[in-house]
N, C-alpha and C positions, 0 to 999 in steps of 0.2 A: 166881330170881323170873321168872315167866312174863310174856310180852309179848302183849297181845291186839290182833288186827286184825279190824276189821269188814269182812266181805266180802259184797257184794250181787251177786246173780246175777239177770240179767234173761232171761226166756224170750221167744222171738219171738211176735209177736201175730198168729198165723194158726193155722188148724186143724191139729192133729197136731204142733204145734211142741213141746208139752210131753211129759213122760215120767213113767212110774211106776217106771222102773228106779232102781237105787241110784246116786247121783251123789256123787262125792267131790272135794274141792278141796285143793290145797296151794299154798303160796307159795314162790317162789324169789327170794331177795334177793341183794344184792351181798356180804353177809357170811355168810349161812346160808340154809337152807331149812326150812320147817315140815314136820310130818308131814301125812299125809292126814286130812282131816276130812270126815265124812259129812254130806250135806245130808239131815236126818233125815226130815222129813214126807213121807209117801207121795204126797200129792196137792198139794204146794206148788209143784211145777214145772209148773203149768198154763200153757197158752199165754196170753201177755200179762201174766204175773205177774212179780213180783220177790220175792226172799226174801233176808234178811240173816242171816248166821251169824257166829259168833265163831270165828276161827282162833287157837289159842294156840301160842306158840312159847316154847321154853326161853330164848331170847335174842333180842336185837334183830337183825332180818334185814337191816338196812341199807336201801338203796334197793331197792324192789320191782321186779324185772326181768321176771318171768314169773308167770303163773298157770297151774297144771297142773290139768286136769280129767280125771276118770276116771269110768267107768261100768261097773256090773255088772248083769246081768239077774237077775230074781227066779227062784227055782227053779220050774220047770214053766210059767213065763210066757214068751210070745214076746218077742224083743228089741224094745225101744221106743226109737227114736232120739230124741235131744233136740237142739233148736235153741237154742244159746246166742247171745243177741243181744250182750250185753256183760257185763263184770264190773267192779265198782268196789271198790277196796280203800282203807279209811281206816286210816292208821297211828296209833299212839299219840300222835305229835306233831301230829295233825290234818291231816297232808298226805294229799291224796286222789290216788290213782293210777287212771287210766282204761285199761281193756283192751277195746277194741272187738273183737268176735269174728265175729259173723255167720256162724257155721259150725255144722254138725251134728256131734254126738258120736255115733258109730255103733258098734254091737256093744260089745265090751269094749276099745275102743281108748283112747288117751290124746290129749288135745287141749292143746297148749301155746299160750298166748296171750301175745304180747309187749306190753309197755306201749305206749300209743297214740301217743307222740310220733313223728312221721315222721322217718325216718332213712335215710341211704344206707349203702352197704357199709362205708365207712371209719369210720362213726359207731357201729359195733358194738364198743364199747370195753371189752369184757370177754370172758374165755374162755367164759363162760356164753352170752352173746349170739352169739359167733362160732359156737359149736356149734349154737345154735338156728337160725342162718341156714343153715348147711350142711344140717341135718336138714330144714328146711322146703323148701328148693329141691330136694333129692333126692326128698322125698316127692311134691312137686308134679310133678316130671318123670316119676316112675313112674305117677302117677295120670292125667296128661294127656299123651298121646302122639300124635304126628302119624301119619297114614296117608294113602295115596294112593287116593282114590276112583276116579279115572281119570287116566291120564297126561296132562299138558298143562293141567290146571286146578289151582287152588289146593289144597294139601293140607288135610286136615280132621282132626277129632278121631277118634281110634280108638274107635269105639262103633257097634254095630249098631242100637241103639235107645236111647231115653232111660233105660231102666233099667240100661244098661251104664255110664252116666256116674257119676262120683263124686256122692254125694248133694248136695254143695254146688252142683253144676251143674244139678241137676234142678229142674223146676217144683215149687213148693209145691203142696199139695193143691188149694187154691182155684183156682189158675191151671191146674193139670192138668185139673180137672173142666171148667173153662171152655173149655179148648182141645180137647176131645174132637173130633178131626178125622174126622168121619163124614159123608161126602158123601151117602150114602143118607138119613141123618137130616135133613141140610139140605135135600135135595130134597123130603122130606116136609113140613118146616116151611114151605117156600116154595110148597107146593101144586103141585109139578112132577111128581108121581108118574105122571100119565098120559103123560109124555114119555119114559119110561124104555125103551121098546121100541127096540132099535137099528135104524138104517137107515131110519127113517121120515122123509121130508122134510116141511117145512112146506108148507101150501097157499098161504098168503098171509102178508104181513108183519103184517096185522091179527091173524092167529092167534097170531103171536109175542107181540104186544102184550097180547093177552087172557090170557096165562098168568101175568102178574106184576102186582102192584098197585104201580105206579110212584108213586102219590100219596103213599106213605109215605116216599119218599126224594126230597127236592126237587131235587137235582142230576140224579138219574136221570130225573125227570119233565121237566126242562129239556132233557136230552139227547134224550129221546123226541120232544119238540116241535120241536127245531131241528136234528137230526142231518143232514138233507139239505142244509142251507144251507152255502154256500161259506165264509161268514164264520165259521161255527161250526167247520167243518173246520180252518180256519187257526188259530182260537183254541186248539184242543186242543194244537197243537204248543208253545204257550206255557204253558198253564195246565191241561192235562189230566193224565192219570195218567202221562204220559211226557214231561215238559217239557224234556228235556236234549239233544235231537238237533238242533234247528234251528240253522243257522249262516248267516251272511251269504254271499252268492254274489259273489265277486270277478270271476269270468268264467264263461261257460257251458262246461261240460265238453264235450269233443269227442264223448263217448259219449251226450250228451243234446242233440242238435242242434236246439234251439228257435230259431225265427226271429222277427223282428219281425212278420211277417205273421201268424204263429200267435197271438201274444199281443196283437195290436192291439185285439182285442175287449175284453180285460181292462184294458189300459193306457189306452185312449182315443187319440184322434187327435193330441193335442198333445205327445206324448212318444214315446220309443222304448225298447226293452229296454236298449240300451247306456247311454242317459241315466239310466235308473232304477238300473242297476248302479252307475254312477258316483256317484249320489246316496246309495247305500247302502240302497236300498229293495227289493232283490231278495234273497230267501233261498232256501235249498235244504235238503232232507232227502234223504239218499242211503242206501238200505238195502243197500249193496254187500256188507256182511258176509254176507248171505244168498245171494250169488251162487254157483251151482253146487251148493248143498246139496240133496240129494234129499229130497223130502217123505216123511214117515212115512205108512205105510198104517194105517188105523184099522179094526180088525176085518176085515182083508182087503180093504178098499175103498181104492183109490188116492186120495190127496189131492194137492194142488198147492201149490207154494211158489215165489214169485218174489222178485226183488230190485228193487223199484221206485225211481224217483227222482221227486221232487215239487218243482216250482218255485213259489215263493210271492211275492206282491207286497204290500208295506206301502203301503196307499193313503193319499191325502191326508186321508182321514177317520180315519186311524189304525186301520184294520182290516187284518187279514192274510188274504189270499185265495189259494187255489191258482190258478195260471194255466196249468200244464202238468203232465201226469203221464205218465211212460213206465214201463210195468209191468216190463219186463225191461231188463237192463243194456246189451245190444248193440243199437245202432240198426239199423234195417232195415225192409224193406217189411212184414214180418210182426210188427213190433213198433212199431205206430203211437204217436205222441205224442197223448194224449187231451187235449181242451181244453174249457173251459166252453161254448164255442160249438157243441160236438158235440151229438148227440141226448141227451135227458135220461137215458136208460138207459145209454148208452155212458159218459157222464161219471160217473154214479152208481156204476157198477161199477168204473171206474178208481179212484175214491176209496176204494171198499171194498178194493181190492187194496192200496192204500197203508195203510189202517187195519189190514188183516190183517198186513202186514209189521210195522207198528208194535206190534201186540199181541205178536208173537213177541219182538221186541227188548225191549219193556217187561218182559215176564215173565222172560226168561232173562238179559238183560244188565243193564238199569237196576235191576231189582228183585233177582233172585237173586244175580248175580255182584257187582254194585257196592255192595250193602248187606249181604245175608246172608252171602255167602262171605267178603267182605273183613272184615266184623265178626268172623267166626269166626277169621280169621287173627290179628287184633289180640288177641282174647280168649285164644287158646291161648298165644301168645307172652308175653302179660302174665302168665298163670298160671305159665308155665314159667321165666320169667326175672326176675320182680320179686316179692320177698317182700311180705307184708302191710304191713310198716312203711314200705316205700318210698313217697315222696310221689306218684310217678306211678301206682303201683298204687292208692293211695287215691283219686286223681283219676279214674282210668279205670274202676274196677270197677262203679260204678253204671251206666255206659254199655255194659257187657258182660254185664249180668245176664240169665240165661236164654237167651243166644244159642246156646250149644252144644245145649241141649235143643230149641229150635225148629228148628235146622238139621238135627239128627239126625232129627227127625220129618219134615222136608221131604224128606230123602234116602230115607226109608223109605216115604213115602206119595205124594209128588208126582213126583219125578224118577227113582224106581226103575223097574226093568223092570216093565211092566204098571201103573205108577202113573198118576196123573191126566194127566200130559203125554202118555203113550203112548196113553191112551184118547181124548183129545179135541183135541190140538194137532197141526198139520201139522209142527211141529218136535219131535215125540216121537221115540223111538228114538235112533238114532245122530246124528240131526240136532242134537239139543239139546247133545250133547257137543262136536260140531264147532263150533257157534256159541260155546259157552263158551271153547273153546280160542282161537278167532280173536279174541274180545273181550279175553281176558286179554293176548294178544300186543300189542294196541293200547292197553292201559291204561297210563297214565303217572301219575307222582306229580302232575304239574300238572293232569291231567284230573280228579283227585279234590279239588283245591283250587279251590273255587267261583270266587273272583275271577279266577284264571288261566284257568279253563275258559271263563268268559264272555268274557274278552278274546280268547282263541283263536278262539272262535266269532263274535267281532265282533258281539255282540248287546246291547252296553251301551245302545244308543239305540232298540232295538226297542220301540215303544209297547205299553202294556198287558201287559207281560211280568211278571206278578205273581210268578211263581215266582222270577224273578231278583231282584226288589225285596225280597221277603220272605226269600228265601234269604240274601241279603247281610245283611239285618238279623240273622238268626239266626247267620250265620257270624261277624260282627264282635262280637256279644254273647258268643259262645263264646270268640272270640279274646281279648277283653279279660279275661274270666274266667281263661282259661288263663295269660295273661301275668301276671296278678296272683299266681297260685299259683306259677308258675315264679320270679317275683321273690322270693317268700318263701323258697324253698328253694335258689335258686341266686343267690348275691350278685353274680356276674359271669360272664363267658363262660368263664373258666378253670375254674370249678366244674362247668360243664356238660361241658366236655371231660374233666374228671377222673373223671366218673361212668361207670365201666366197665359198670355194669348196664344203663343205657339204650342204650348202643351195642350190647351183646349182644342186647338186646331188638329193636332196629331191624334188626340183622343177621338175626335169626331170621325176622322178618316178610318181609324181602327174599328170603331163601333159600327158606323153606318156602311162603310165600304167593305171591310173585311169581317163584318158580322161578329166582332169581338172574339174571334177565334185565336186563343193564346198561342197555338202551334204555328201561327203565321209569322210570329216573331216581330210584328210591326210595333215599333215603340209608341208610347203614349206620352213620353216626356223626353227632354234632351238635357243631359247634364254637362255637356261640353260643346265647344264650338265645332270640334271635329265631328261629333254625332249629328249636329244640326246640318253641317256642310254636306255630309254624306247623304242624308235624307233629302235635302233639297236638290242635290245632284241627281238622285234617283227620280224625283218628280219631273225635273226638266228633261232628263234623258228619255223618260217614258213618253213624254208628250212631243218629243222632237225626233231624236235619233232612232229610238226603237220603232216609232210609228213609221218613219221614213223607210226603214229597212223592210218592213212587212207590207207596206201599202203601195209604194211607188212602182214596184215591179209586177203588180198583179196582171196587168194586160200583157206585159212582156212574156211572162212565163205561162199564162193561162189562156191566151187567145188561141193557141194551138191546143184544142180541147183534149186530144189523147194524152197530152202531157200532164194535165190537171183535171181529170174527169170529176164532175160534181156529183155524179151518182153512178151506180152500176145496176144494169137491168137484168142480169142473170146471176145466179149464185156462183160462188167461187168453185173452181175445179177441185174435185176430191181425189183425182188420180192423175198420174202423169201420162203423157203420150197421146192424149185425146183432144187437145185444144187445136182448133183450126183457125184460119184467117177469118172465116165467117163467124166463128164463136166470138172473136174479139169485137167485130163490128156490132154484133147483136148485144154484147155486154155493155158497150159504151153508151153514153147518153144519146138520145135521139136528136132530131133536127131542132125542134122547138126548144128543148131544154138547152141545147148548145147555144142557140140564139139568145136566150134570156141571160145565161151566165156570161157570155162574151160581152153582151151589151152592158151588163151590170159592172163588170170589172173595167170596161172601157170608161164608164162614167166615174167610177171610184178612183181611177188612176189619173184623171185630169186634174191639172193644177189651176187654181184661180188666177186671173190676171193681177189681182190685188193681194196675192199671197205675200206674207212676210217671212223671209228666209231666216234661218237660225242666226241669232245675234243682231238682227236688224230691228231696232226698237223704234218703230214709227211713233208710238206713244211715249213721250218723254216724261215718265212719271217721276223719276228722280230729278231733283232740282239742284242738289249740292254738287260741288266740283268732284269730290272724292269718288262717289259711285259712277259719275260720268267717265272718269279716268279708268275705272274698272271695266266699263263697257268697251271703251276704246281698246284696252289691252285684250279683251276677249275677242273682239273683231279681228285684231291683228293675229291672234293665235289661230283663229279659224282660217284666216288667209294662208297661214303656214301649213295647216292641215290640208287645205285644198291643194297646195303645191305638192305636198308629199304624195297624196292620192293620185294626182294627175301624172306625176313622174312614174309611179308604180304602174299605172294603167298603160303607159306608153308601150310596154313590152307584152301586153296581153292581147290575145285574139278576141276575148270577150271581156270588155272593161267592166269593172265593178264600180258603179257610180251612185248607188242609192244612199250612200253616206257622205257624198260630197256636201260640204256645208251650204253651198249656194243652191242645192236642190232639196234641202231639208226645210220643212216649214217649222216655224217657232212652236206651233200648237197643232193639236189634232182638230183640224178644221175641214177635212175632206175625207 
C-alpha cells in the first residue's frame, strides 16, 4: 500500500527566479526514501509561485529528514537555473515539515535541503544527517575559498568578478540591474559631462556650485550653506559621514605644541587650555595613520597628502569648534599651527586639509575596511564553517547577504589598478594598500564593539553626538535580540563551550581576516553565552548600523566637493599670511576629478528597491516558534528606536537619520 506525501515547492519572488527546466523531487526519511517525482507543468515554477505535488512511497518514510531536488535541461534549450525558496512536506499523519532553502538549483546538479529545525553538530543524530553535514561543509569549502588580494590586509573571496561567485552569492537580477556601477553614466545623469576633460581647474567655487542641483538633497544643501562655519566643521566629526574618529584629549601631544596664547581667542579670557582639558571639553582628531605615505599621482600630475591634527573645543553652548590645526605631524617653523584668529583664507585652507585627510580615512578605513572587508571575513567564515541548520548560520545569513558580490565589484571597479581611487584620490595607487595595512594593525576587537570604542575615546558626554546616541540604541537592540536567540539554543555556558563549530568559525575569522594578530584581541573560542552574544552583536552591528552610518551620507556630505576634497593639487602652506582665494581653488581637485568622485558617491549612496531593512527577514530560515518570537520582539524594539530618533530629530535644524532602523540595510550590500 502506497503512502502519499503532499510536497509544496515555493519559487523566489524576483525576476528570473523561476525555471522552465525539468525539476524532480524525492524525500529522504529516517526509515526509507522515495523515488524521484517530476514537477510536471512546464510553467508552474514561475517566480513568486508555489506548486503542490503528491510524492508516493511504497512504505512509510518515517521522520522526513531531507528533501532532494534535481534538475534537467530541456533538449536544445539553454540551462535555466531555479531559485527554490522553501519546500513544505505534509505527511499522511498531517505532520508538516518545513525545509527553508533560499538557494539556486543550477545546471544538472542536486540540491539537498535539511529539515528546518536549528541544530548543532552533535544534534545530527542519524547516519543520513551525518553524511549530509559532511557533504555540505565540503561543498561549501570548495565553493568559497580564501585568497590574498594583497599581503597585510584581510583575505577575501577567491573570485575575479561577480560572475565567478557561486550563484547563491550573486546579486539577483533586480539588484544587479540597480547596481550597474557606471561612473560615466552617473556623470551624465548628474549633468557633469562638461567636466570630463582632465586637468582643467575650477575658476571659482561658484562654478563648482553651479554644476549640481543641491536643492534636491536637503543635507547637501545644508552643507553648501554652512560648510565654511567652524561650528559646522566640528559638527561633522560627530554626525557627518565619518563620526568615529574624535576622542577626548587628556593632554596636548608634544608633536602638537598648542599654547594658551594660541587658543585664548577661542576659549575666552576666563579659562585656559589646561582647565578645559581637565573639564573634559577638549577633543582631538589625529590623522597620524597618513604620516609618511606618498601621495598618488593622478594622470601624471603630482598630488599631495598630509597627516593633520585638529584640536576641538566643546563650548558652554554645547557646540564643537576647531581651535587649532597643524597640517603635518612634525612641529616646526615650516609647519605652523593654524588658528581661527588667522586670516580667513589661511584658516579655511587649513580646515580643508583636515577634511581632505578625513575623506581618505573615511573611504579606506571607516567604510572599506571596517565595514565591507570585515563583513566579507564574517561571511566567508560563516559559509565555510557553519552549515545551513546551525542556529548561528540562520541568525547571521540575512546580515551577510550579497556582501561577497558587492566587495568583488569594489575590488574590480574602485580599488583595482586604474580604478576610481587611482583616478581621483590622493591615496590611490600604493597609498591605499599601505593605509589599509596600517589600519588593520590598529584594529582591535574592542574598537569594533561600539560601547567599548566610545568609552576608549572618552566621548560618552560629548553633547549633540547623535551617532553615539543612535548607534548605542541600535547596538543594544541587536544585543537583546542576539541574547534571546542565544538563550534559545544554548541553555547554559557549557553548551556554548561544547559547540566546536562556533569555535572553528571564530578561529577562521581571526586567522584569515585578522591575520592571527594576537594584539587584535579577537577571540577564537567562547566560554559563555555572554561572550558569544557580544561577538555576534559586533558582527551584526558592523554589517548593518556601522555600515549605514558611514555609507548612507556619502553624497550628502561629499557632493559639495570643497567639504570633502578627494585630493589636493598643491602642497600645504608652510607659513601664515600667504594663502589667497586663488590658492584654494588651485589646491582643490579639478573638474574631471570632482565629476568622478561625485558620480561615485552618488552611486554608492543609492539604495536598492529590493533592499532589506534592519530586522526585516525576508528569508524565514528559523522554523521554530521561539526564534520567531525573538524576531518579532526585535522588530518591535526597532520600532521604538525609530520613534525615539524621530522625536529627537523634530527639534533639529539638521536631522540625523543615518541610524534610523528603517534606513539601515541588514547587510553590506551597497
